[in-house]
VEXTI-875582 format. One record per residue (C-alpha): x, z, y; residue in one letter; chain; residue number from 1. Coordinates in steps of 0.25 Angstrom, whole numbers, plus 5000, padded with zeros to 4 digits. Each point is the difference from the previous one (the first is absolute). Example, Ala and Ser with C-alpha at 12.3 -4.5 7.8 and 13.67 -1.06 7.14 Angstrom:
2
     xx     zz     yy   resn   chain   resi
   5049   5031   4982      a       A      1
   5006   4998   5014      s       A      2
***
This chain:
655
     xx     zz     yy   resn   chain   resi
   4897   4969   5191      x       A      1
   4989   5007   4996      x       A      2
   4990   4996   4987      x       A      3
   4989   4995   5012      x       A      4
   5008   4989   5005      x       A      5
   5005   4996   4987      x       A      6
   4986   4997   4995      x       A      7
   4998   4993   5013      x       A      8
   5011   4991   4998      x       A      9
   4998   4997   4986      x       A     10
   4984   4997   5004      x       A     11
   5005   4989   5010      x       A     12
   5010   4994   4992      x       A     13
   4989   4999   4989      x       A     14
   4991   4994   5011      x       A     15
   5009   4989   5004      x       A     16
   5002   4996   4985      x       A     17
   4986   4999   4996      x       A     18
   4997   4992   5016      x       A     19
   5011   4990   4997      x       A     20
   4995   4997   4985      x       A     21
   4985   5001   5004      x       A     22
   5003   4989   5011      x       A     23
   5007   4990   4991      x       A     24
   4987   5000   4990      x       A     25
   4993   4986   5001      x       A     26
   4985   5005   4999      x       A     27
   4995   4986   5001      x       A     28
   4994   4996   4987      x       A     29
   5004   4986   4994      x       A     30
   4990   4998   4993      x       A     31
   4992   4991   5008      x       A     32
   5012   4993   5009      x       A     33
   5000   4985   5000      x       A     34
   5009   4989   5005      x       A     35
   5000   4997   5015      x       A     36
   4997   4984   4995      x       A     37
   4987   5005   4992      x       A     38
   4997   5009   5013      x       A     39
   5001   4987   5007      x       A     40
   4990   4992   4990      x       A     41
   4991   5010   4999      x       A     42
   4998   5001   5015      x       A     43
   4997   4985   5000      x       A     44
   4992   5000   4989      x       A     45
   4991   5013   5008      x       A     46
   5001   5010   4990      x       A     47
   5007   5009   5010      x       A     48
   4990   5011   5007      x       A     49
   5012   5009   5008      x       A     50
   5013   5001   5002      x       A     51
   5010   5011   5006      x       A     52
   5012   4995   5006      x       A     53
   5011   5011   4999      x       A     54
   5013   4995   5003      x       A     55
   5005   4991   4988      x       A     56
   4989   5006   4991      x       A     57
   4986   4994   4999      x       A     58
   4990   5006   4994      x       A     59
   4983   4999   5000      x       A     60
   4987   4996   4991      x       A     61
   4994   4988   4995      x       A     62
   4988   4996   5003      x       A     63
   4994   5004   4985      x       A     64
   5005   5014   5004      x       A     65
   5014   5001   4992      x       A     66
   5011   5004   5007      x       A     67
   5014   4995   5001      x       A     68
   5014   5001   5008      x       A     69
   5011   4990   5001      x       A     70
   5013   5000   5009      x       A     71
   5002   4987   5010      x       A     72
   5014   4994   5000      x       A     73
   5011   5003   5011      x       A     74
   4997   4988   5006      x       A     75
   4988   4997   5009      x       A     76
   4988   4994   4996      x       A     77
   4992   4994   5014      x       A     78
   4990   4994   4991      x       A     79
   4995   5012   4992      x       A     80
   4993   5006   5013      x       A     81
   4991   4988   5003      x       A     82
   4998   4998   4984      x       A     83
   4994   5015   5001      x       A     84
   4992   4998   5013      x       A     85
   4994   4986   4995      x       A     86
   4995   5007   4988      x       A     87
   4994   5012   5008      x       A     88
   5009   5010   4994      x       A     89
   5001   5014   5005      x       A     90
   5014   5003   5004      x       A     91
   5006   5013   5004      x       A     92
   5014   5005   5004      x       A     93
   5007   5012   4999      x       A     94
   5011   5007   5008      x       A     95
   5013   5003   4993      x       A     96
   5001   5015   4995      x       A     97
   5011   5007   5009      x       A     98
   5008   5013   4993      x       A     99
   5001   5011   5009      x       A    100
   5014   5003   5008      x       A    101
   5002   5013   4991      x       A    102
   4996   4993   4987      x       A    103
   5010   4990   5001      x       A    104
   5010   5011   5005      x       A    105
   4997   5008   4987      x       A    106
   5002   4987   4991      x       A    107
   5012   4995   5009      x       A    108
   5006   5015   4999      x       A    109
   4997   5003   4984      x       A    110
   5013   4994   4994      x       A    111
   5008   5009   5011      x       A    112
   4991   5013   4996      x       A    113
   5001   4998   4986      x       A    114
   5016   5000   5000      x       A    115
   5000   5011   5008      x       A    116
   4991   5007   4992      x       A    117
   5009   4996   4988      x       A    118
   5012   5006   5009      x       A    119
   4995   5012   5002      x       A    120
   4996   5003   4986      x       A    121
   5015   4998   4994      x       A    122
   5007   5009   5010      x       A    123
   4989   5011   4997      x       A    124
   5006   4999   4985      x       A    125
   5013   5000   5005      x       A    126
   4998   5014   5007      x       A    127
   4994   5005   4987      x       A    128
   4986   5006   5006      x       A    129
   4987   4996   5006      x       A    130
   5000   5012   5009      x       A    131
   5002   5002   5014      x       A    132
   5015   5001   4998      x       A    133
   4999   4988   4992      x       A    134
   4997   4988   5009      x       A    135
   5010   4990   5006      x       A    136
   5009   5005   5011      x       A    137
   5000   5015   4994      x       A    138
   5013   4999   4994      x       A    139
   5006   5010   5009      x       A    140
   4987   5010   4998      x       A    141
   5003   5013   4994      x       A    142
   4996   5003   4987      x       A    143
   4999   5015   5001      x       A    144
   4986   5006   4996      x       A    145
   4995   5010   5010      x       A    146
   4993   5013   4994      x       A    147
   4990   5008   5011      x       A    148
   5001   5014   5000      x       A    149
   4986   5000   4995      x       A    150
   5004   4995   4987      x       A    151
   5012   5009   4997      x       A    152
   4996   5010   4991      x       A    153
   5014   5003   4995      x       A    154
   5004   5014   5004      x       A    155
   5013   5010   4996      x       A    156
   4989   5007   4992      x       A    157
   5002   4987   4990      x       A    158
   5016   5000   5001      x       A    159
   5006   5009   4992      x       A    160
   5015   5002   4993      x       A    161
   5007   4998   5013      x       A    162
   4999   5012   5008      x       A    163
   5012   4997   5008      x       A    164
   4996   4987   5004      x       A    165
   4986   5003   5003      x       A    166
   5008   5011   5011      x       A    167
   5007   4990   5006      x       A    168
   4989   4989   5002      x       A    169
   4991   5014   5004      x       A    170
   5006   5000   5015      x       A    171
   4998   4985   5000      x       A    172
   4985   5004   4999      x       A    173
   4999   5010   5010      x       A    174
   5007   4990   5010      x       A    175
   4989   4989   4999      x       A    176
   4989   5011   4999      x       A    177
   5006   5008   5014      x       A    178
   5012   4992   5006      x       A    179
   5000   5008   5013      x       A    180
   5005   5014   4993      x       A    181
   5013   4993   4997      x       A    182
   5001   4992   5011      x       A    183
   4999   5012   5011      x       A    184
   5014   5003   4991      x       A    185
   5006   4985   5003      x       A    186
   4997   4999   4986      x       A    187
   4999   4984   4996      x       A    188
   4991   4995   4988      x       A    189
   5008   4994   4990      x       A    190
   5002   4985   4998      x       A    191
   5000   5000   4986      x       A    192
   5001   5006   4987      x       A    193
   5005   4994   4989      x       A    194
   4997   5006   4985      x       A    195
   5009   4999   4988      x       A    196
   5000   5003   4986      x       A    197
   4997   4995   4987      x       A    198
   4988   4992   4997      x       A    199
   4987   5006   4997      x       A    200
   5003   5012   5009      x       A    201
   4989   4999   5009      x       A    202
   5006   4994   5012      x       A    203
   4987   4991   5003      x       A    204
   4993   5011   4997      x       A    205
   5005   5009   5009      x       A    206
   5000   4991   5013      x       A    207
   4986   4997   4998      x       A    208
   4999   5015   4999      x       A    209
   5007   5000   5014      x       A    210
   4990   4991   5006      x       A    211
   4987   5007   4993      x       A    212
   5007   5013   5006      x       A    213
   5001   4994   5012      x       A    214
   4987   4992   5001      x       A    215
   5008   4988   5008      x       A    216
   4998   4986   4995      x       A    217
   5010   4995   4990      x       A    218
   5005   4987   4997      x       A    219
   5007   4997   4988      x       A    220
   5009   4987   4996      x       A    221
   5011   4999   4988      x       A    222
   5014   4995   5004      x       A    223
   4998   4986   4993      x       A    224
   4988   4995   5009      x       A    225
   5009   4999   5012      x       A    226
   5008   4989   4995      x       A    227
   4995   4987   4996      x       A    228
   5007   4984   4998      x       A    229
   4997   4997   5015      x       A    230
   5013   5004   5008      x       A    231
   4994   5011   5012      x       A    232
   4988   5004   4993      x       A    233
   5005   5012   4997      x       A    234
   5004   5005   5013      x       A    235
   4987   4995   5005      x       A    236
   4992   5007   4991      x       A    237
   5009   5013   5004      x       A    238
   4997   4998   5014      x       A    239
   4985   4998   4997      x       A    240
   4998   5012   4991      x       A    241
   5006   5008   5013      x       A    242
   4991   4994   5009      x       A    243
   4988   5005   4991      x       A    244
   5006   5013   4999      x       A    245
   5000   5002   5015      x       A    246
   4986   4997   5000      x       A    247
   4996   5010   4992      x       A    248
   5011   5010   5004      x       A    249
   5002   5013   4995      x       A    250
   5000   4993   4987      x       A    251
   5010   5000   4988      x       A    252
   5006   4987   4993      x       A    253
   5003   5002   4986      x       A    254
   5012   4990   4995      x       A    255
   5001   5002   4985      x       A    256
   5012   4994   4992      x       A    257
   5007   4998   5014      x       A    258
   5013   4997   4993      x       A    259
   4994   4984   4998      x       A    260
   5002   4999   5015      x       A    261
   5009   5011   5003      x       A    262
   5013   4997   4993      x       A    263
   5013   5002   5005      x       A    264
   5003   4987   5010      x       A    265
   5012   4992   4996      x       A    266
   4998   5002   4984      x       A    267
   4992   4988   4999      x       A    268
   5004   4986   4997      x       A    269
   4991   4993   5013      x       A    270
   5009   5007   5011      x       A    271
   4995   5001   5013      x       A    272
   4990   4991   5001      x       A    273
   4994   5007   4985      x       A    274
   4984   5000   5003      x       A    275
   5002   5016   4996      x       A    276
   5009   5003   5010      x       A    277
   4993   4995   5010      x       A    278
   4988   5007   4996      x       A    279
   5007   5013   4998      x       A    280
   5006   4998   5013      x       A    281
   4986   4999   5007      x       A    282
   4996   5013   4992      x       A    283
   5012   5007   5007      x       A    284
   4997   4996   5014      x       A    285
   4985   5003   4998      x       A    286
   5002   5013   4995      x       A    287
   5012   5004   5011      x       A    288
   5002   4990   5011      x       A    289
   4996   4998   5015      x       A    290
   4986   5002   4997      x       A    291
   4996   5013   4996      x       A    292
   4989   5002   4989      x       A    293
   4993   5013   5004      x       A    294
   4992   5005   4988      x       A    295
   5004   4991   4990      x       A    296
   5007   5006   4988      x       A    297
   5007   4991   4990      x       A    298
   4999   5007   4985      x       A    299
   5007   4991   4989      x       A    300
   5005   5004   4986      x       A    301
   5010   4995   4991      x       A    302
   5008   5004   4987      x       A    303
   5011   4994   5005      x       A    304
   5005   5006   5013      x       A    305
   5014   4997   4997      x       A    306
   4998   4984   5004      x       A    307
   4994   5002   5012      x       A    308
   5007   4995   5012      x       A    309
   5004   5012   5009      x       A    310
   4995   4996   5011      x       A    311
   4987   5002   4995      x       A    312
   5003   5015   4996      x       A    313
   5005   5004   5014      x       A    314
   4994   5011   5008      x       A    315
   4989   4992   5011      x       A    316
   4996   4991   4988      x       A    317
   4998   5008   4986      x       A    318
   5003   5016   5005      x       A    319
   4997   5006   4988      x       A    320
   5003   4997   4985      x       A    321
   4990   5009   4990      x       A    322
   5005   4999   4986      x       A    323
   4988   5000   4992      x       A    324
   5008   5002   4987      x       A    325
   4994   5004   4985      x       A    326
   4990   5012   5000      x       A    327
   5006   5012   4993      x       A    328
   4991   5009   4989      x       A    329
   4992   5006   5012      x       A    330
   4998   4986   5006      x       A    331
   4995   4994   4987      x       A    332
   4991   5011   4998      x       A    333
   4995   4999   5012      x       A    334
   4998   4985   4999      x       A    335
   4995   5001   4987      x       A    336
   4987   5008   5006      x       A    337
   5000   4991   5012      x       A    338
   4997   4989   4989      x       A    339
   4992   5010   4989      x       A    340
   4990   5002   5011      x       A    341
   4995   4985   5000      x       A    342
   4996   5002   4984      x       A    343
   4993   5010   4992      x       A    344
   5010   5009   4992      x       A    345
   4996   5010   4990      x       A    346
   5005   5015   5002      x       A    347
   5012   5000   4991      x       A    348
   5007   4989   5009      x       A    349
   5013   5007   5007      x       A    350
   5006   4991   5011      x       A    351
   5013   5009   4999      x       A    352
   5002   4999   4985      x       A    353
   4999   4985   5003      x       A    354
   5008   5001   5011      x       A    355
   5012   5007   4993      x       A    356
   5001   4988   4989      x       A    357
   5000   4989   5011      x       A    358
   5014   5002   5007      x       A    359
   5004   4986   5008      x       A    360
   4985   4996   5001      x       A    361
   4997   4995   5013      x       A    362
   4986   5002   5006      x       A    363
   4996   4985   4996      x       A    364
   5004   5004   4985      x       A    365
   4991   5012   5002      x       A    366
   4988   4993   5004      x       A    367
   5003   4989   4988      x       A    368
   5001   5014   4991      x       A    369
   4986   5003   5005      x       A    370
   4994   4987   4999      x       A    371
   5004   4997   4985      x       A    372
   4996   5014   4996      x       A    373
   4986   4997   5006      x       A    374
   5000   4986   4992      x       A    375
   5003   5008   4986      x       A    376
   4989   5008   5003      x       A    377
   4991   4989   5003      x       A    378
   5003   4993   4986      x       A    379
   5000   5014   4992      x       A    380
   4983   5001   5008      x       A    381
   5005   5012   5006      x       A    382
   4993   5006   5012      x       A    383
   5013   5009   5005      x       A    384
   5014   4996   5000      x       A    385
   5009   5011   4993      x       A    386
   5014   5003   4997      x       A    387
   5000   4991   4988      x       A    388
   4997   4988   5008      x       A    389
   5009   5004   5011      x       A    390
   5012   5001   4989      x       A    391
   4996   4988   4993      x       A    392
   5001   4992   5016      x       A    393
   5012   5007   5001      x       A    394
   5006   4994   4985      x       A    395
   4995   4986   5005      x       A    396
   5007   5000   5013      x       A    397
   5013   5005   4995      x       A    398
   5002   4994   4987      x       A    399
   4990   4988   4999      x       A    400
   4987   5000   4991      x       A    401
   5002   5004   4986      x       A    402
   5002   4989   4990      x       A    403
   4991   5004   4989      x       A    404
   5000   4985   4994      x       A    405
   5015   5001   4998      x       A    406
   5004   5002   4986      x       A    407
   5013   5005   4996      x       A    408
   5006   5002   4986      x       A    409
   5004   5013   4995      x       A    410
   5014   4995   5000      x       A    411
   4998   4997   5016      x       A    412
   4992   5013   5002      x       A    413
   5012   5008   4994      x       A    414
   5010   4996   5007      x       A    415
   4992   5002   5014      x       A    416
   4999   5012   4994      x       A    417
   5014   5005   5000      x       A    418
   5002   4992   5014      x       A    419
   4992   5010   5006      x       A    420
   5004   5011   4993      x       A    421
   5014   4997   5004      x       A    422
   4996   5000   5015      x       A    423
   4991   5013   4999      x       A    424
   5012   5008   4993      x       A    425
   5011   4996   5009      x       A    426
   4991   5002   5012      x       A    427
   4995   5013   4996      x       A    428
   5014   5005   4999      x       A    429
   5007   4993   5013      x       A    430
   5002   5010   5011      x       A    431
   4992   4996   5012      x       A    432
   4991   4991   4993      x       A    433
   4984   4999   5003      x       A    434
   4994   5008   4987      x       A    435
   4995   4992   4991      x       A    436
   4986   4999   4999      x       A    437
   4994   4990   4990      x       A    438
   5004   4990   4990      x       A    439
   4991   4988   4994      x       A    440
   5003   4989   4991      x       A    441
   4986   4993   5004      x       A    442
   5003   4987   5008      x       A    443
   4997   4999   5015      x       A    444
   5003   4989   5009      x       A    445
   5015   4995   4996      x       A    446
   5005   5011   4994      x       A    447
   4998   5003   4985      x       A    448
   5001   5014   5001      x       A    449
   5001   5010   5012      x       A    450
   5008   5013   5002      x       A    451
   4993   5007   5012      x       A    452
   5007   5011   5010      x       A    453
   4993   5010   5009      x       A    454
   5008   5002   5013      x       A    455
   4999   5015   5004      x       A    456
   5000   4996   5015      x       A    457
   5001   4988   5009      x       A    458
   5014   4995   5001      x       A    459
   5008   4995   5012      x       A    460
   5015   5000   4995      x       A    461
   5006   5001   4987      x       A    462
   5013   5006   4996      x       A    463
   5010   4994   4991      x       A    464
   4997   5009   4988      x       A    465
   4986   4996   5002      x       A    466
   5004   4984   5002      x       A    467
   5009   5002   4987      x       A    468
   4989   5006   4993      x       A    469
   4991   4989   5001      x       A    470
   5010   4991   4995      x       A    471
   5002   5008   4988      x       A    472
   4985   5000   4998      x       A    473
   4997   4985   5002      x       A    474
   5013   4999   4989      x       A    475
   4992   5008   4990      x       A    476
   4991   4991   4993      x       A    477
   5010   4989   4998      x       A    478
   5010   5011   4994      x       A    479
   4988   5006   4990      x       A    480
   4999   4987   4995      x       A    481
   5015   4997   4997      x       A    482
   5001   5013   4994      x       A    483
   4989   4998   4991      x       A    484
   5001   4985   4998      x       A    485
   5014   4997   5002      x       A    486
   5007   4990   5012      x       A    487
   4994   4988   4991      x       A    488
   4985   5007   5000      x       A    489
   4999   5002   5016      x       A    490
   4988   4993   5005      x       A    491
   4998   4993   5015      x       A    492
   4991   5010   5004      x       A    493
   5010   5007   5009      x       A    494
   5002   4988   5009      x       A    495
   4993   5005   5012      x       A    496
   5006   5015   4996      x       A    497
   5015   4994   5001      x       A    498
   4996   4993   5013      x       A    499
   4995   5013   5007      x       A    500
   5013   5007   4996      x       A    501
   5008   4991   5005      x       A    502
   4995   4999   5013      x       A    503
   5001   5014   5001      x       A    504
   5014   5000   4997      x       A    505
   5003   4990   5009      x       A    506
   4993   5004   5012      x       A    507
   5007   5014   4997      x       A    508
   5014   4993   5003      x       A    509
   4996   4990   5010      x       A    510
   4989   5006   5009      x       A    511
   5000   5015   4997      x       A    512
   5015   5004   5002      x       A    513
   4999   5007   4986      x       A    514
   5014   4996   4994      x       A    515
   5011   5007   5001      x       A    516
   5011   4990   4999      x       A    517
   4992   4990   5011      x       A    518
   4995   5012   5009      x       A    519
   4988   5000   5010      x       A    520
   5002   4987   5003      x       A    521
   4987   4989   5001      x       A    522
   5005   4986   4993      x       A    523
   4984   4994   4998      x       A    524
   4989   4999   5008      x       A    525
   4987   4995   4998      x       A    526
   4994   4987   5006      x       A    527
   4988   5009   5004      x       A    528
   5009   5008   5009      x       A    529
   5010   4989   5005      x       A    530
   4996   4998   5016      x       A    531
   5003   4984   4998      x       A    532
   5003   4989   4991      x       A    533
   5013   5006   4993      x       A    534
   4997   4999   4986      x       A    535
   5012   4997   4989      x       A    536
   5000   4988   4991      x       A    537
   4988   5005   4992      x       A    538
   4991   5002   5012      x       A    539
   4995   5013   4996      x       A    540
   5011   5010   5007      x       A    541
   5011   5001   5010      x       A    542
   5013   5005   4993      x       A    543
   5009   5006   5007      x       A    544
   5013   5000   4991      x       A    545
   5013   4993   4994      x       A    546
   5000   4993   4986      x       A    547
   5011   5011   4995      x       A    548
   4990   5011   5006      x       A    549
   4989   4993   4993      x       A    550
   5009   5003   4988      x       A    551
   5001   5014   5002      x       A    552
   4984   5001   5003      x       A    553
   4998   4993   4987      x       A    554
   5008   5010   4993      x       A    555
   4993   5012   5006      x       A    556
   4988   4996   4997      x       A    557
   5003   4997   4984      x       A    558
   5007   5013   5000      x       A    559
   4987   5007   5005      x       A    560
   4992   4992   4990      x       A    561
   5010   5004   4989      x       A    562
   5000   5015   5003      x       A    563
   4984   5001   5001      x       A    564
   4999   4992   4986      x       A    565
   5009   5010   4993      x       A    566
   4993   5012   5004      x       A    567
   4986   4994   4996      x       A    568
   5008   4996   4986      x       A    569
   5004   5015   4999      x       A    570
   4988   5004   5003      x       A    571
   4990   4992   4990      x       A    572
   5011   5003   4991      x       A    573
   5000   5014   5001      x       A    574
   4985   5000   4999      x       A    575
   4998   4989   4990      x       A    576
   4991   5010   4992      x       A    577
   4990   5001   5011      x       A    578
   5001   4985   5003      x       A    579
   4995   4999   4987      x       A    580
   4988   5011   5000      x       A    581
   4995   4992   5014      x       A    582
   4999   4987   4994      x       A    583
   4991   5004   4990      x       A    584
   4992   5007   5009      x       A    585
   5000   4988   5008      x       A    586
   4997   4991   4989      x       A    587
   4988   5010   4996      x       A    588
   4995   5003   5014      x       A    589
   5004   4989   5007      x       A    590
   5000   5008   5013      x       A    591
   5005   5013   5001      x       A    592
   5002   5010   5013      x       A    593
   5007   5010   5006      x       A    594
   4996   5012   4991      x       A    595
   5004   4991   4987      x       A    596
   5013   4995   5006      x       A    597
   5004   5016   5002      x       A    598
   4995   5004   4987      x       A    599
   5010   4988   4995      x       A    600
   5012   5005   5007      x       A    601
   4998   5015   4997      x       A    602
   5001   4995   4985      x       A    603
   4985   5002   4997      x       A    604
   4989   4992   4994      x       A    605
   4993   4991   5010      x       A    606
   4986   5005   5002      x       A    607
   4987   4989   4999      x       A    608
   4997   4995   5014      x       A    609
   4986   5004   5007      x       A    610
   4989   4995   4994      x       A    611
   5008   4993   4988      x       A    612
   4989   5000   4989      x       A    613
   5004   4990   4989      x       A    614
   5016   5000   4998      x       A    615
   4999   4990   4991      x       A    616
   4995   4990   5010      x       A    617
   5005   4995   5013      x       A    618
   4989   4994   5008      x       A    619
   4992   5014   5000      x       A    620
   5009   5005   5012      x       A    621
   5003   4986   5008      x       A    622
   4989   5004   5011      x       A    623
   5006   5015   5003      x       A    624
   5015   4998   4996      x       A    625
   5002   4988   5009      x       A    626
   4994   5006   5013      x       A    627
   5012   5005   5006      x       A    628
   5011   4994   5008      x       A    629
   5015   4999   5001      x       A    630
   5011   4988   5000      x       A    631
   5004   4993   4991      x       A    632
   5014   5001   4993      x       A    633
   5002   4987   4992      x       A    634
   4992   4990   5009      x       A    635
   4994   5007   5012      x       A    636
   4992   4993   5011      x       A    637
   5006   5009   5013      x       A    638
   5014   4999   5002      x       A    639
   5007   5004   5012      x       A    640
   5014   4997   5004      x       A    641
   5006   5009   5009      x       A    642
   4993   5013   4994      x       A    643
   4995   4998   4986      x       A    644
   4995   5014   4998      x       A    645
   4988   4995   5009      x       A    646
   4994   4992   4989      x       A    647
   5000   5012   4990      x       A    648
   4985   5005   5003      x       A    649
   4991   5007   4992      x       A    650
   4988   5009   4999      x       A    651
   5002   5014   5002      x       A    652
   5002   5010   4988      x       A    653
   4988   5010   4997      x       A    654
   4988   4987   5004      x       A    655
***
């Protein structure tokens, strides 16, 4: 129903209400009304000059010129007419007013129309909208939004950091542009493409770029838009969506977060009558059933391909699975260049240096970094974004905002300095550990201090030596406190370090097969990697071992932690003097970088940081020295359960 029809219906209802109200108004004034007996007496006395008889109402005028009206009784008075005529009264009569048939029908049907209008209003409210697809009887209409080809401005030039995924989809664009080139050789256009990858890697952007390059209509919908509380609505919406797509073929249907409707059948609690499974069955039929859908390509995105139904993933439905992973250093540089084109930048901005210091960042993270840098520049009333703002933005994303209002006592600050110095020394000396780049005792985010590491390159796997080095460096802070203050003086600042170290050690034994006693077996599985609801008693993991094996696992985990703890204790005991020197430098400067760390580890006195003007104050350098990044060692914001080193991120040396 369009807006004009709704307005017409509204005015009809208003007119009916006003007509009913005005018809019930009595417009006859009551000021000159007299009783019927008074009227008869005045007639007999000769004071009435004229009367008008209208049914039971008698009105008229007296000989004096005054008007009057009265109502005669229901019983007939045959004498009144003789009295009127004998007294020379002029008598007139009126025909009863007859209402039109349309007025009578309108008045009679008004209650029914009112009830229907109220019913339609509540039905539209239940549908959740007043648009063309929100009226009654439109439950099964598709909620897919159509973007015509002239409205899609995104192209492959706007997509960076996923060259392999672009290559897999460029062939699809060629087929949509020139299908005859492939059909001559018997090639068929793929029915569907499933884009898999972590959140924020550009799956939706890549799908829009395909439609923009091919210049075809683009239907977009979310997986959760199919399923409603009413049975059969999801399947009806799938049918309606493909019917609309056939009218606009060739076209692309993009289903975001398809795991909301495409999960493995039989894993839920609804059985065969589950609404979600009916919707999935209809989607399977539409993608590859008896009726062909030539020219319709379904592109879906998910970060949970492991939970999708096998029938959905087979060739003929989703012929290809395109992996859109996290970008490498070259991909991050390209993504930064795309986003930096949209903001005015200073000449000192080097996307390559920013890319080197942001391993593990997705495309969305990098876009957020550039946006935060622009906000920092705006707050400082700058016209250009420079490297300083980009570094500040990177710090905020990785570690949270600086807690300038947090006041720490000298005792807590000294303990934090020892803690971070312990992390730094152990991490600096352990083999296959990321180089230590910067240490700070300025509170940021949830951390009282930070120890930052700079990966020399992107890492995709870690050796057993590298994992044990991480465990050693994580315990370095606690051991430094224990060496200086004794066991009774150890604080709770290492709680997160202990949690991360225990997680790494347990994964080494149960997932990565790095235990010599237990061998290369998988004893635990994350819930995210399991195909069904087979989690253990805690609901978080699936366990594949007996109680006896569990005891051996616990012993192996304890052995790894004990060896790493002893190794870190040996290192800090041997370099106790360097621990004190580094702690003094942190208390004086609050932040030291890779150059000063190397000077301390070489047995030299650390030099003052760049830009340090007043060693007696600690606020003169906050703006410069807090614009670096990395990962906290006492209470980090970023963690990784499987490969913890992916959280050790920092800005490259030499910037």
